[in-house]
All heavy atoms as TSV, in Angstrom:
chain	resi	resn	atom	element	x	y	z
A	1	MET	N	N	91.499	-107.040	-91.234
A	1	MET	CA	C	90.757	-105.796	-91.251
A	1	MET	C	C	90.298	-105.460	-89.839
A	1	MET	O	O	89.748	-106.295	-89.136
A	1	MET	CB	C	89.566	-105.925	-92.194
A	1	MET	CG	C	88.715	-104.697	-92.275
A	1	MET	SD	S	87.375	-104.987	-93.443
A	1	MET	CE	C	87.190	-103.350	-94.053
A	2	VAL	N	N	90.499	-104.224	-89.430
A	2	VAL	CA	C	90.114	-103.785	-88.103
A	2	VAL	C	C	88.613	-103.525	-88.094
A	2	VAL	O	O	88.090	-102.810	-88.937
A	2	VAL	CB	C	90.886	-102.506	-87.699
A	2	VAL	CG1	C	90.461	-102.037	-86.327
A	2	VAL	CG2	C	92.384	-102.763	-87.743
A	3	LYS	N	N	87.913	-104.114	-87.120
A	3	LYS	CA	C	86.459	-104.004	-87.098
A	3	LYS	C	C	85.955	-102.868	-86.223
A	3	LYS	O	O	84.779	-102.556	-86.259
A	3	LYS	CB	C	85.858	-105.323	-86.632
A	3	LYS	CG	C	86.114	-106.445	-87.605
A	3	LYS	CD	C	85.436	-107.715	-87.181
A	3	LYS	CE	C	85.714	-108.788	-88.208
A	3	LYS	NZ	N	84.991	-110.011	-87.953
A	4	ASP	N	N	86.817	-102.251	-85.418
A	4	ASP	CA	C	86.357	-101.193	-84.525
A	4	ASP	C	C	86.484	-99.801	-85.140
A	4	ASP	O	O	86.280	-98.810	-84.468
A	4	ASP	CB	C	87.090	-101.256	-83.191
A	4	ASP	CG	C	88.584	-100.996	-83.322
A	4	ASP	OD1	O	89.127	-101.205	-84.406
A	4	ASP	OD2	O	89.200	-100.595	-82.321
A	5	LYS	N	N	86.769	-99.724	-86.409
A	5	LYS	CA	C	86.882	-98.433	-87.082
A	5	LYS	C	C	85.631	-98.193	-87.916
A	5	LYS	O	O	85.065	-99.106	-88.498
A	5	LYS	CB	C	88.122	-98.394	-87.977
A	5	LYS	CG	C	89.409	-98.452	-87.175
A	5	LYS	CD	C	90.600	-98.244	-88.058
A	5	LYS	CE	C	91.862	-98.272	-87.208
A	5	LYS	NZ	N	93.048	-98.000	-88.016
A	6	ILE	N	N	85.222	-96.942	-87.960
A	6	ILE	CA	C	84.033	-96.549	-88.704
A	6	ILE	C	C	84.454	-95.973	-90.045
A	6	ILE	O	O	85.337	-95.121	-90.116
A	6	ILE	CB	C	83.235	-95.505	-87.898
A	6	ILE	CG1	C	82.770	-96.117	-86.584
A	6	ILE	CG2	C	82.062	-94.982	-88.713
A	6	ILE	CD1	C	82.174	-95.122	-85.622
A	7	GLN	N	N	83.827	-96.442	-91.089
A	7	GLN	CA	C	84.120	-95.929	-92.425
A	7	GLN	C	C	83.375	-94.619	-92.624
A	7	GLN	O	O	82.207	-94.493	-92.282
A	7	GLN	CB	C	83.690	-96.939	-93.478
A	7	GLN	CG	C	84.069	-96.539	-94.873
A	7	GLN	CD	C	83.758	-97.625	-95.881
A	7	GLN	OE1	O	83.379	-98.729	-95.528
A	7	GLN	NE2	N	83.922	-97.303	-97.135
A	8	THR	N	N	84.086	-93.634	-93.177
A	8	THR	CA	C	83.480	-92.333	-93.452
A	8	THR	C	C	83.770	-91.932	-94.882
A	8	THR	O	O	84.643	-92.499	-95.534
A	8	THR	CB	C	84.037	-91.238	-92.515
A	8	THR	OG1	O	85.426	-91.078	-92.770
A	8	THR	CG2	C	83.822	-91.584	-91.053
A	9	GLY	N	N	83.059	-90.954	-95.346
A	9	GLY	CA	C	83.323	-90.383	-96.663
A	9	GLY	C	C	83.765	-88.939	-96.481
A	9	GLY	O	O	83.069	-88.154	-95.858
A	10	ILE	N	N	84.919	-88.603	-96.993
A	10	ILE	CA	C	85.451	-87.255	-96.859
A	10	ILE	C	C	85.664	-86.685	-98.259
A	10	ILE	O	O	86.209	-87.370	-99.124
A	10	ILE	CB	C	86.790	-87.252	-96.088
A	10	ILE	CG1	C	86.616	-87.877	-94.707
A	10	ILE	CG2	C	87.345	-85.840	-95.974
A	10	ILE	CD1	C	87.919	-88.057	-93.955
A	11	ARG	N	N	85.261	-85.448	-98.453
A	11	ARG	CA	C	85.463	-84.798	-99.752
A	11	ARG	C	C	86.659	-83.856	-99.675
A	11	ARG	O	O	86.807	-83.107	-98.715
A	11	ARG	CB	C	84.213	-84.010	-100.127
A	11	ARG	CG	C	83.026	-84.895	-100.385
A	11	ARG	CD	C	81.860	-84.058	-100.891
A	11	ARG	NE	N	80.709	-84.902	-101.092
A	11	ARG	CZ	C	79.620	-84.882	-100.334
A	11	ARG	NH1	N	79.534	-84.026	-99.321
A	11	ARG	NH2	N	78.621	-85.681	-100.578
A	12	PHE	N	N	87.506	-83.918	-100.710
A	12	PHE	CA	C	88.675	-83.056	-100.805
A	12	PHE	C	C	88.718	-82.428	-102.188
A	12	PHE	O	O	88.292	-83.044	-103.163
A	12	PHE	CB	C	89.979	-83.862	-100.630
A	12	PHE	CG	C	90.216	-84.364	-99.253
A	12	PHE	CD1	C	89.905	-85.671	-98.905
A	12	PHE	CD2	C	90.780	-83.551	-98.283
A	12	PHE	CE1	C	90.136	-86.140	-97.631
A	12	PHE	CE2	C	91.012	-84.013	-97.005
A	12	PHE	CZ	C	90.690	-85.314	-96.677
A	13	GLU	N	N	89.276	-81.231	-102.270
A	13	GLU	CA	C	89.613	-80.692	-103.575
A	13	GLU	C	C	90.739	-81.557	-104.144
A	13	GLU	O	O	91.585	-82.068	-103.402
A	13	GLU	CB	C	90.058	-79.240	-103.448
A	13	GLU	CG	C	88.940	-78.315	-103.045
A	13	GLU	CD	C	89.371	-76.863	-102.965
A	13	GLU	OE1	O	90.532	-76.548	-103.301
A	13	GLU	OE2	O	88.532	-76.050	-102.555
A	14	GLN	N	N	90.749	-81.748	-105.451
A	14	GLN	CA	C	91.695	-82.654	-106.093
A	14	GLN	C	C	93.147	-82.314	-105.765
A	14	GLN	O	O	93.949	-83.202	-105.479
A	14	GLN	CB	C	91.503	-82.655	-107.618
A	14	GLN	CG	C	92.305	-83.735	-108.324
A	14	GLN	CD	C	91.883	-85.137	-107.933
A	14	GLN	OE1	O	90.708	-85.472	-108.020
A	14	GLN	NE2	N	92.815	-85.961	-107.503
A	15	ASP	N	N	93.497	-81.028	-105.790
A	15	ASP	CA	C	94.881	-80.616	-105.523
A	15	ASP	C	C	95.319	-81.010	-104.111
A	15	ASP	O	O	96.418	-81.535	-103.920
A	15	ASP	CB	C	95.026	-79.112	-105.727
A	15	ASP	CG	C	96.473	-78.664	-105.726
A	15	ASP	OD1	O	97.290	-79.264	-106.459
A	15	ASP	OD2	O	96.783	-77.706	-104.985
A	16	LEU	N	N	94.445	-80.799	-103.127
A	16	LEU	CA	C	94.769	-81.168	-101.752
A	16	LEU	C	C	94.907	-82.677	-101.616
A	16	LEU	O	O	95.843	-83.173	-100.977
A	16	LEU	CB	C	93.700	-80.640	-100.788
A	16	LEU	CG	C	93.896	-80.965	-99.318
A	16	LEU	CD1	C	95.227	-80.436	-98.798
A	16	LEU	CD2	C	92.735	-80.407	-98.505
A	17	LEU	N	N	94.006	-83.426	-102.234
A	17	LEU	CA	C	94.084	-84.883	-102.193
A	17	LEU	C	C	95.386	-85.383	-102.816
A	17	LEU	O	O	96.042	-86.284	-102.275
A	17	LEU	CB	C	92.884	-85.496	-102.903
A	17	LEU	CG	C	92.798	-87.016	-102.881
A	17	LEU	CD1	C	92.718	-87.535	-101.450
A	17	LEU	CD2	C	91.603	-87.477	-103.689
A	18	ASN	N	N	95.782	-84.787	-103.929
A	18	ASN	CA	C	97.042	-85.166	-104.582
A	18	ASN	C	C	98.235	-84.909	-103.668
A	18	ASN	O	O	99.155	-85.731	-103.588
A	18	ASN	CB	C	97.224	-84.406	-105.887
A	18	ASN	CG	C	96.247	-84.829	-106.956
A	18	ASN	OD1	O	95.582	-85.851	-106.847
A	18	ASN	ND2	N	96.128	-84.017	-107.986
A	19	LYS	N	N	98.220	-83.782	-102.968
A	19	LYS	CA	C	99.335	-83.450	-102.082
A	19	LYS	C	C	99.392	-84.392	-100.875
A	19	LYS	O	O	100.471	-84.843	-100.483
A	19	LYS	CB	C	99.234	-81.994	-101.628
A	19	LYS	CG	C	99.516	-81.025	-102.764
A	19	LYS	CD	C	99.355	-79.587	-102.348
A	19	LYS	CE	C	99.643	-78.649	-103.517
A	19	LYS	NZ	N	99.589	-77.247	-103.137
A	20	ILE	N	N	98.239	-84.698	-100.293
A	20	ILE	CA	C	98.227	-85.635	-99.159
A	20	ILE	C	C	98.655	-87.023	-99.620
A	20	ILE	O	O	99.389	-87.723	-98.912
A	20	ILE	CB	C	96.835	-85.673	-98.500
A	20	ILE	CG1	C	96.501	-84.313	-97.886
A	20	ILE	CG2	C	96.786	-86.760	-97.417
A	20	ILE	CD1	C	95.081	-84.186	-97.397
A	21	SER	N	N	98.235	-87.425	-100.802
A	21	SER	CA	C	98.653	-88.725	-101.354
A	21	SER	C	C	100.161	-88.767	-101.561
A	21	SER	O	O	100.810	-89.790	-101.282
A	21	SER	CB	C	97.936	-88.997	-102.678
A	21	SER	OG	O	96.557	-89.128	-102.476
A	22	PHE	N	N	100.733	-87.680	-102.030
A	22	PHE	CA	C	102.186	-87.599	-102.213
A	22	PHE	C	C	102.898	-87.769	-100.872
A	22	PHE	O	O	103.858	-88.536	-100.756
A	22	PHE	CB	C	102.566	-86.259	-102.852
A	22	PHE	CG	C	104.037	-86.070	-103.007
A	22	PHE	CD1	C	104.693	-86.558	-104.127
A	22	PHE	CD2	C	104.783	-85.417	-102.036
A	22	PHE	CE1	C	106.064	-86.399	-104.269
A	22	PHE	CE2	C	106.155	-85.258	-102.166
A	22	PHE	CZ	C	106.799	-85.745	-103.292
A	23	ILE	N	N	102.411	-87.052	-99.860
A	23	ILE	CA	C	103.016	-87.152	-98.523
A	23	ILE	C	C	102.886	-88.575	-97.994
A	23	ILE	O	O	103.839	-89.117	-97.405
A	23	ILE	CB	C	102.368	-86.131	-97.566
A	23	ILE	CG1	C	102.710	-84.703	-98.011
A	23	ILE	CG2	C	102.808	-86.366	-96.121
A	23	ILE	CD1	C	101.877	-83.627	-97.327
A	24	ALA	N	N	101.734	-89.189	-98.204
A	24	ALA	CA	C	101.523	-90.573	-97.751
A	24	ALA	C	C	102.559	-91.509	-98.376
A	24	ALA	O	O	103.154	-92.349	-97.687
A	24	ALA	CB	C	100.113	-91.031	-98.095
A	25	LYS	N	N	102.795	-91.362	-99.661
A	25	LYS	CA	C	103.784	-92.203	-100.341
A	25	LYS	C	C	105.177	-91.971	-99.775
A	25	LYS	O	O	105.943	-92.918	-99.581
A	25	LYS	CB	C	103.775	-91.939	-101.847
A	25	LYS	CG	C	102.558	-92.499	-102.535
A	25	LYS	CD	C	102.562	-92.176	-104.020
A	25	LYS	CE	C	101.273	-92.628	-104.663
A	25	LYS	NZ	N	101.186	-92.271	-106.075
A	26	GLN	N	N	105.521	-90.711	-99.503
A	26	GLN	CA	C	106.830	-90.399	-98.928
A	26	GLN	C	C	106.994	-91.041	-97.551
A	26	GLN	O	O	108.087	-91.425	-97.162
A	26	GLN	CB	C	107.019	-88.877	-98.821
A	26	GLN	CG	C	107.068	-88.165	-100.142
A	26	GLN	CD	C	108.232	-88.609	-101.008
A	26	GLN	OE1	O	109.369	-88.623	-100.559
A	26	GLN	NE2	N	107.946	-89.000	-102.234
A	27	ASN	N	N	105.885	-91.129	-96.811
A	27	ASN	CA	C	105.905	-91.725	-95.470
A	27	ASN	C	C	105.624	-93.221	-95.479
A	27	ASN	O	O	105.497	-93.838	-94.422
A	27	ASN	CB	C	104.864	-91.022	-94.576
A	27	ASN	CG	C	105.260	-89.611	-94.252
A	27	ASN	OD1	O	106.430	-89.285	-94.147
A	27	ASN	ND2	N	104.273	-88.740	-94.096
A	28	LYS	N	N	105.535	-93.797	-96.699
A	28	LYS	CA	C	105.261	-95.223	-96.872
A	28	LYS	C	C	103.981	-95.643	-96.140
A	28	LYS	O	O	103.921	-96.656	-95.453
A	28	LYS	CB	C	106.456	-96.070	-96.431
A	28	LYS	CG	C	107.701	-95.800	-97.251
A	28	LYS	CD	C	108.836	-96.702	-96.864
A	28	LYS	CE	C	110.091	-96.541	-97.643
A	28	LYS	NZ	N	110.306	-95.470	-98.548
A	29	ARG	N	N	102.955	-94.795	-96.316
A	29	ARG	CA	C	101.645	-95.070	-95.740
A	29	ARG	C	C	100.604	-95.067	-96.860
A	29	ARG	O	O	100.783	-94.414	-97.883
A	29	ARG	CB	C	101.235	-93.975	-94.746
A	29	ARG	CG	C	102.031	-93.898	-93.494
A	29	ARG	CD	C	101.385	-92.867	-92.556
A	29	ARG	NE	N	102.115	-92.787	-91.313
A	29	ARG	CZ	C	102.786	-91.722	-90.898
A	29	ARG	NH1	N	102.799	-90.625	-91.624
A	29	ARG	NH2	N	103.431	-91.749	-89.756
A	30	SER	N	N	99.502	-95.741	-96.593
A	30	SER	CA	C	98.361	-95.608	-97.489
A	30	SER	C	C	97.751	-94.228	-97.261
A	30	SER	O	O	98.022	-93.573	-96.249
A	30	SER	CB	C	97.317	-96.684	-97.185
A	30	SER	OG	O	96.752	-96.474	-95.896
A	31	LEU	N	N	96.918	-93.797	-98.187
A	31	LEU	CA	C	96.224	-92.526	-98.018
A	31	LEU	C	C	95.402	-92.562	-96.736
A	31	LEU	O	O	95.420	-91.616	-95.951
A	31	LEU	CB	C	95.333	-92.233	-99.226
A	31	LEU	CG	C	94.446	-90.999	-99.113
A	31	LEU	CD1	C	95.287	-89.734	-98.932
A	31	LEU	CD2	C	93.534	-90.892	-100.322
A	32	ASN	N	N	94.696	-93.647	-96.489
A	32	ASN	CA	C	93.883	-93.774	-95.288
A	32	ASN	C	C	94.737	-93.675	-94.027
A	32	ASN	O	O	94.379	-92.965	-93.078
A	32	ASN	CB	C	93.113	-95.093	-95.303
A	32	ASN	CG	C	92.085	-95.146	-94.213
A	32	ASN	OD1	O	91.054	-94.520	-94.311
A	32	ASN	ND2	N	92.386	-95.890	-93.152
A	33	ALA	N	N	95.867	-94.368	-94.006
A	33	ALA	CA	C	96.749	-94.327	-92.837
A	33	ALA	C	C	97.294	-92.918	-92.618
A	33	ALA	O	O	97.435	-92.471	-91.476
A	33	ALA	CB	C	97.895	-95.329	-92.994
A	34	GLN	N	N	97.595	-92.210	-93.700
A	34	GLN	CA	C	98.097	-90.839	-93.581
A	34	GLN	C	C	97.023	-89.923	-93.011
A	34	GLN	O	O	97.300	-89.113	-92.131
A	34	GLN	CB	C	98.576	-90.312	-94.931
A	34	GLN	CG	C	99.190	-88.934	-94.874
A	34	GLN	CD	C	100.501	-88.892	-94.099
A	34	GLN	OE1	O	101.295	-89.823	-94.153
A	34	GLN	NE2	N	100.732	-87.822	-93.373
A	35	LEU	N	N	95.792	-90.049	-93.490
A	35	LEU	CA	C	94.696	-89.227	-92.979
A	35	LEU	C	C	94.421	-89.533	-91.510
A	35	LEU	O	O	94.172	-88.619	-90.719
A	35	LEU	CB	C	93.444	-89.434	-93.828
A	35	LEU	CG	C	93.528	-88.884	-95.245
A	35	LEU	CD1	C	92.342	-89.358	-96.069
A	35	LEU	CD2	C	93.631	-87.377	-95.247
A	36	GLU	N	N	94.489	-90.802	-91.138
A	36	GLU	CA	C	94.297	-91.173	-89.735
A	36	GLU	C	C	95.418	-90.586	-88.877
A	36	GLU	O	O	95.168	-90.047	-87.792
A	36	GLU	CB	C	94.255	-92.695	-89.596
A	36	GLU	CG	C	93.871	-93.147	-88.218
A	36	GLU	CD	C	93.651	-94.649	-88.117
A	36	GLU	OE1	O	93.846	-95.368	-89.115
A	36	GLU	OE2	O	93.290	-95.089	-87.017
A	37	PHE	N	N	96.647	-90.641	-89.360
A	37	PHE	CA	C	97.786	-90.059	-88.652
A	37	PHE	C	C	97.584	-88.552	-88.455
A	37	PHE	O	O	97.787	-88.027	-87.359
A	37	PHE	CB	C	99.081	-90.326	-89.428
A	37	PHE	CG	C	100.265	-89.598	-88.880
A	37	PHE	CD1	C	100.937	-90.080	-87.769
A	37	PHE	CD2	C	100.709	-88.426	-89.476
A	37	PHE	CE1	C	102.038	-89.393	-87.257
A	37	PHE	CE2	C	101.804	-87.739	-88.968
A	37	PHE	CZ	C	102.472	-88.226	-87.857
A	38	LEU	N	N	97.175	-87.866	-89.505
A	38	LEU	CA	C	96.956	-86.417	-89.423
A	38	LEU	C	C	95.846	-86.084	-88.424
A	38	LEU	O	O	95.963	-85.126	-87.660
A	38	LEU	CB	C	96.627	-85.852	-90.796
A	38	LEU	CG	C	97.776	-85.883	-91.817
A	38	LEU	CD1	C	97.265	-85.518	-93.206
A	38	LEU	CD2	C	98.904	-84.969	-91.386
A	39	ALA	N	N	94.785	-86.873	-88.416
A	39	ALA	CA	C	93.689	-86.649	-87.473
A	39	ALA	C	C	94.159	-86.866	-86.037
A	39	ALA	O	O	93.831	-86.089	-85.135
A	39	ALA	CB	C	92.519	-87.574	-87.802
A	40	GLN	N	N	94.956	-87.909	-85.811
A	40	GLN	CA	C	95.487	-88.179	-84.475
A	40	GLN	C	C	96.393	-87.039	-84.011
A	40	GLN	O	O	96.345	-86.628	-82.853
A	40	GLN	CB	C	96.259	-89.502	-84.461
A	40	GLN	CG	C	95.363	-90.705	-84.572
A	40	GLN	CD	C	96.140	-91.996	-84.822
A	40	GLN	OE1	O	97.300	-91.980	-85.240
A	40	GLN	NE2	N	95.494	-93.114	-84.587
A	41	GLU	N	N	97.220	-86.515	-84.911
A	41	GLU	CA	C	98.090	-85.390	-84.583
A	41	GLU	C	C	97.266	-84.157	-84.214
A	41	GLU	O	O	97.599	-83.435	-83.275
A	41	GLU	CB	C	99.021	-85.066	-85.756
A	41	GLU	CG	C	100.146	-86.065	-85.932
A	41	GLU	CD	C	101.151	-86.004	-84.803
A	41	GLU	OE1	O	101.736	-84.934	-84.569
A	41	GLU	OE2	O	101.337	-87.035	-84.129
A	42	CYS	N	N	96.206	-83.923	-84.944
A	42	CYS	CA	C	95.330	-82.788	-84.685
A	42	CYS	C	C	94.715	-82.892	-83.288
A	42	CYS	O	O	94.708	-81.925	-82.524
A	42	CYS	CB	C	94.237	-82.734	-85.748
A	42	CYS	SG	S	93.048	-81.409	-85.512
A	43	VAL	N	N	94.205	-84.076	-82.935
A	43	VAL	CA	C	93.606	-84.285	-81.614
A	43	VAL	C	C	94.663	-84.134	-80.524
A	43	VAL	O	O	94.426	-83.483	-79.496
A	43	VAL	CB	C	92.920	-85.667	-81.535
A	43	VAL	CG1	C	92.514	-86.001	-80.102
A	43	VAL	CG2	C	91.716	-85.716	-82.456
A	44	TYR	N	N	95.839	-84.702	-80.743
A	44	TYR	CA	C	96.927	-84.606	-79.770
A	44	TYR	C	C	97.276	-83.139	-79.486
A	44	TYR	O	O	97.378	-82.724	-78.332
A	44	TYR	CB	C	98.149	-85.360	-80.300
A	44	TYR	CG	C	99.378	-85.244	-79.434
A	44	TYR	CD1	C	99.500	-85.999	-78.270
A	44	TYR	CD2	C	100.424	-84.391	-79.785
A	44	TYR	CE1	C	100.625	-85.893	-77.473
A	44	TYR	CE2	C	101.542	-84.278	-78.991
A	44	TYR	CZ	C	101.652	-85.028	-77.842
A	44	TYR	OH	O	102.767	-84.913	-77.044
A	45	GLU	N	N	97.443	-82.350	-80.545
A	45	GLU	CA	C	97.783	-80.929	-80.375
A	45	GLU	C	C	96.661	-80.168	-79.669
A	45	GLU	O	O	96.922	-79.338	-78.799
A	45	GLU	CB	C	98.087	-80.299	-81.737
A	45	GLU	CG	C	99.389	-80.773	-82.343
A	45	GLU	CD	C	99.640	-80.204	-83.729
A	45	GLU	OE1	O	98.955	-79.233	-84.122
A	45	GLU	OE2	O	100.523	-80.736	-84.423
A	46	PHE	N	N	95.417	-80.448	-80.044
A	46	PHE	CA	C	94.279	-79.771	-79.419
A	46	PHE	C	C	94.210	-80.094	-77.931
A	46	PHE	O	O	94.051	-79.197	-77.096
A	46	PHE	CB	C	92.974	-80.190	-80.110
A	46	PHE	CG	C	91.766	-79.456	-79.594
A	46	PHE	CD1	C	91.311	-78.314	-80.231
A	46	PHE	CD2	C	91.076	-79.915	-78.480
A	46	PHE	CE1	C	90.194	-77.640	-79.766
A	46	PHE	CE2	C	89.959	-79.250	-78.002
A	46	PHE	CZ	C	89.520	-78.102	-78.644
A	47	GLU	N	N	94.340	-81.379	-77.593
A	47	GLU	CA	C	94.248	-81.786	-76.191
A	47	GLU	C	C	95.424	-81.269	-75.376
A	47	GLU	O	O	95.254	-80.955	-74.194
A	47	GLU	CB	C	94.129	-83.308	-76.080
A	47	GLU	CG	C	92.772	-83.813	-76.522
A	47	GLU	CD	C	92.561	-85.297	-76.313
A	47	GLU	OE1	O	93.558	-86.064	-76.377
A	47	GLU	OE2	O	91.412	-85.694	-76.095
A	48	ASN	N	N	96.597	-81.168	-75.969
A	48	ASN	CA	C	97.732	-80.587	-75.254
A	48	ASN	C	C	97.483	-79.122	-74.928
A	48	ASN	O	O	97.927	-78.626	-73.889
A	48	ASN	CB	C	99.022	-80.715	-76.063
A	48	ASN	CG	C	99.694	-82.049	-75.846
A	48	ASN	OD1	O	99.433	-82.739	-74.870
A	48	ASN	ND2	N	100.556	-82.423	-76.762
A	49	LYS	N	N	96.764	-78.427	-75.786
A	49	LYS	CA	C	96.493	-77.008	-75.588
A	49	LYS	C	C	95.278	-76.767	-74.691
A	49	LYS	O	O	95.308	-75.898	-73.825
A	49	LYS	CB	C	96.276	-76.337	-76.941
A	49	LYS	CG	C	96.154	-74.838	-76.874
A	49	LYS	CD	C	96.125	-74.224	-78.268
A	49	LYS	CE	C	96.074	-72.707	-78.190
A	49	LYS	NZ	N	96.078	-72.094	-79.526
A	50	TYR	N	N	94.217	-77.556	-74.860
A	50	TYR	CA	C	92.948	-77.280	-74.189
A	50	TYR	C	C	92.503	-78.348	-73.187
A	50	TYR	O	O	91.496	-78.177	-72.522
A	50	TYR	CB	C	91.832	-77.108	-75.223
A	50	TYR	CG	C	92.082	-75.956	-76.159
A	50	TYR	CD1	C	92.481	-76.176	-77.474
A	50	TYR	CD2	C	91.921	-74.638	-75.739
A	50	TYR	CE1	C	92.710	-75.119	-78.342
A	50	TYR	CE2	C	92.153	-73.572	-76.601
A	50	TYR	CZ	C	92.539	-73.834	-77.897
A	50	TYR	OH	O	92.770	-72.774	-78.746
A	51	GLY	N	N	93.204	-79.452	-73.113
A	51	GLY	CA	C	92.813	-80.535	-72.215
A	51	GLY	C	C	92.095	-81.646	-72.969
A	51	GLY	O	O	91.674	-81.486	-74.113
A	52	GLU	N	N	91.950	-82.758	-72.282
A	52	GLU	CA	C	91.370	-83.952	-72.895
A	52	GLU	C	C	89.921	-83.711	-73.313
A	52	GLU	O	O	89.144	-83.070	-72.602
A	52	GLU	CB	C	91.430	-85.126	-71.929
A	52	GLU	CG	C	90.979	-86.436	-72.539
A	52	GLU	CD	C	91.199	-87.627	-71.635
A	52	GLU	OE1	O	91.879	-87.479	-70.601
A	52	GLU	OE2	O	90.674	-88.691	-71.957
A	53	ILE	N	N	89.571	-84.239	-74.463
A	53	ILE	CA	C	88.215	-84.130	-74.980
A	53	ILE	C	C	87.391	-85.268	-74.399
A	53	ILE	O	O	87.779	-86.437	-74.484
A	53	ILE	CB	C	88.205	-84.208	-76.517
A	53	ILE	CG1	C	89.024	-83.068	-77.113
A	53	ILE	CG2	C	86.777	-84.218	-77.053
A	53	ILE	CD1	C	89.306	-83.224	-78.594
A	54	ASP	N	N	86.250	-84.938	-73.807
A	54	ASP	CA	C	85.350	-85.944	-73.258
A	54	ASP	C	C	84.476	-86.474	-74.385
A	54	ASP	O	O	83.624	-85.760	-74.906
A	54	ASP	CB	C	84.489	-85.324	-72.155
A	54	ASP	CG	C	83.543	-86.325	-71.513
A	54	ASP	OD1	O	83.600	-87.532	-71.854
A	54	ASP	OD2	O	82.745	-85.895	-70.657
A	55	THR	N	N	84.683	-87.718	-74.773
A	55	THR	CA	C	83.925	-88.297	-75.881
A	55	THR	C	C	82.656	-88.978	-75.402
A	55	THR	O	O	81.914	-89.522	-76.219
A	55	THR	CB	C	84.787	-89.306	-76.665
A	55	THR	OG1	O	85.226	-90.330	-75.778
A	55	THR	CG2	C	85.976	-88.619	-77.300
A	56	ASP	N	N	82.382	-88.942	-74.110
A	56	ASP	CA	C	81.175	-89.564	-73.572
A	56	ASP	C	C	79.995	-88.596	-73.490
A	56	ASP	O	O	78.913	-88.973	-73.063
A	56	ASP	CB	C	81.433	-90.146	-72.178
A	56	ASP	CG	C	82.354	-91.350	-72.225
A	56	ASP	OD1	O	82.358	-92.063	-73.257
A	56	ASP	OD2	O	83.083	-91.574	-71.248
A	57	ILE	N	N	80.195	-87.351	-73.915
A	57	ILE	CA	C	79.113	-86.383	-73.855
A	57	ILE	C	C	78.188	-86.565	-75.055
A	57	ILE	O	O	78.591	-87.057	-76.108
A	57	ILE	CB	C	79.632	-84.924	-73.802
A	57	ILE	CG1	C	80.507	-84.610	-75.028
A	57	ILE	CG2	C	80.409	-84.689	-72.524
A	57	ILE	CD1	C	80.962	-83.160	-75.099
A	58	ASP	N	N	76.939	-86.173	-74.890
A	58	ASP	CA	C	75.979	-86.251	-75.993
A	58	ASP	C	C	76.372	-85.257	-77.072
A	58	ASP	O	O	76.847	-84.170	-76.776
A	58	ASP	CB	C	74.573	-85.935	-75.506
A	58	ASP	CG	C	74.018	-87.014	-74.597
A	58	ASP	OD1	O	74.443	-88.171	-74.735
A	58	ASP	OD2	O	73.173	-86.695	-73.732
A	59	GLU	N	N	76.110	-85.638	-78.324
A	59	GLU	CA	C	76.373	-84.711	-79.431
A	59	GLU	C	C	75.388	-83.578	-79.373
A	59	GLU	O	O	74.231	-83.759	-79.026
A	59	GLU	CB	C	76.242	-85.448	-80.768
A	59	GLU	CG	C	77.347	-86.457	-80.981
A	59	GLU	CD	C	77.270	-87.081	-82.372
A	59	GLU	OE1	O	76.809	-86.395	-83.308
A	59	GLU	OE2	O	77.665	-88.231	-82.504
A	60	GLU	N	N	75.850	-82.388	-79.684
A	60	GLU	CA	C	74.979	-81.212	-79.668
A	60	GLU	C	C	74.304	-81.014	-80.990
A	60	GLU	O	O	74.742	-81.358	-81.992
A	60	GLU	CB	C	75.799	-79.977	-79.293
A	60	GLU	CG	C	76.338	-80.090	-77.902
A	60	GLU	CD	C	77.188	-78.884	-77.510
A	60	GLU	OE1	O	77.117	-77.845	-78.185
A	60	GLU	OE2	O	77.901	-78.994	-76.526
């Protein structure tokens, strides 16, 4: 088990959760791994468009 990851609770509408679960199975990933992959893709696309996000700044 990876200890540097933070556990979160995310709420989804059932239909969306079912669709993401289906995609995860097609990609031979767990639901958690699929959600992490999607989040990483989102950050990658954002940073490619707007530049690197500074994570050392204080939360607003």
